[in-house]
C-alpha positions in Angstrom: 156.7 151.8 72.6 157.0 153.7 69.5 158.6 152.6 66.9 160.5 154.9 64.6 161.2 152.9 61.6 157.6 152.6 61.0 157.3 156.1 61.3 155.8 156.6 64.1 156.5 159.2 67.1 154.7 159.9 70.2 153.5 163.5 71.2 151.9 164.8 74.8 148.1 165.9 73.7 145.4 166.3 75.7 147.3 166.0 78.5 148.3 162.2 77.5 151.1 160.7 75.8 149.3 159.4 72.1 151.5 157.8 69.5 150.7 159.1 65.7 152.1 157.6 62.3 151.0 158.6 59.2 150.0 156.0 57.7 148.9 155.2 53.7 145.1 155.7 54.9 146.3 159.1 57.1 148.0 160.6 54.0 144.7 159.9 51.8 142.8 161.5 54.0 145.4 164.5 54.1 145.5 164.5 50.3 142.1 164.8 50.0 141.4 167.5 52.8 144.2 169.7 51.5 143.2 169.1 48.1 147.1 168.0 46.8 147.1 165.6 43.8 149.4 163.1 44.9 151.9 162.3 47.8 154.5 164.4 46.1 152.1 167.2 45.9 152.0 166.5 49.6 155.2 166.6 50.6 155.8 169.8 48.4 152.9 171.6 50.2 155.3 170.8 53.3 158.4 171.5 52.1 158.8 175.4 52.6 158.1 174.7 56.8 155.1 177.3 56.2 152.0 175.6 57.8 148.5 177.2 59.0 146.6 176.3 62.1 144.2 174.1 59.0 147.6 172.6 57.8 148.4 171.6 61.7 145.1 170.2 62.5 144.8 167.5 60.0 148.0 166.5 59.8 147.6 165.7 63.7 144.6 164.5 63.2 145.4 162.2 60.5 148.4 161.3 62.8 146.6 160.5 65.8 144.3 158.6 64.0 146.6 156.6 61.6 148.8 156.3 65.1 144.9 154.7 66.5 143.8 157.2 68.7 139.9 157.7 67.9 140.1 161.3 67.8 138.0 164.0 65.6 139.5 167.0 64.0 137.3 168.9 66.3 137.8 167.4 69.4 141.7 167.7 68.6 141.5 171.9 68.2 140.0 172.0 71.5 143.1 169.9 73.0 145.9 171.2 74.4 149.3 169.9 73.1 152.4 170.3 75.4 154.6 173.6 74.3 151.4 175.0 72.8 151.6 176.6 68.8 155.1 175.7 68.6 155.0 172.5 70.1 152.3 171.7 68.1 154.3 172.8 65.2 157.3 170.9 65.9 155.4 167.6 66.1 154.4 167.6 63.1 157.8 168.8 61.6 158.8 165.3 63.3 155.9 163.8 61.8 156.4 164.8 58.2 160.3 164.1 59.0 160.1 160.6 59.7 156.8 160.1 57.2 158.7 161.9 53.8 162.8 162.0 55.2 164.4 165.4 55.8 165.0 167.5 52.7 168.5 166.8 50.7 168.7 169.9 48.9 
């Protein structure tokens, strides 16, 4: 059972229900991978809702590992995701919202 208060979500990836969480370690991994200077830079990168396929893999991979799944980005890139590309984008957006909160403009 996931705990949304801890930033956890569930998604079906590779035909299995998996927990994703952007832990502090997962966020540090994303900062390095996406060349963001800090958490604000990382958050700003995603504010406009535009994501590349590389972004999707990076966020999903970090979230999966933060949720306790030993899955490399290469393995993730070959897995099926419920809902396909649209489903992957939805999972990433949900994960970012529970991690950073909704954009209040």
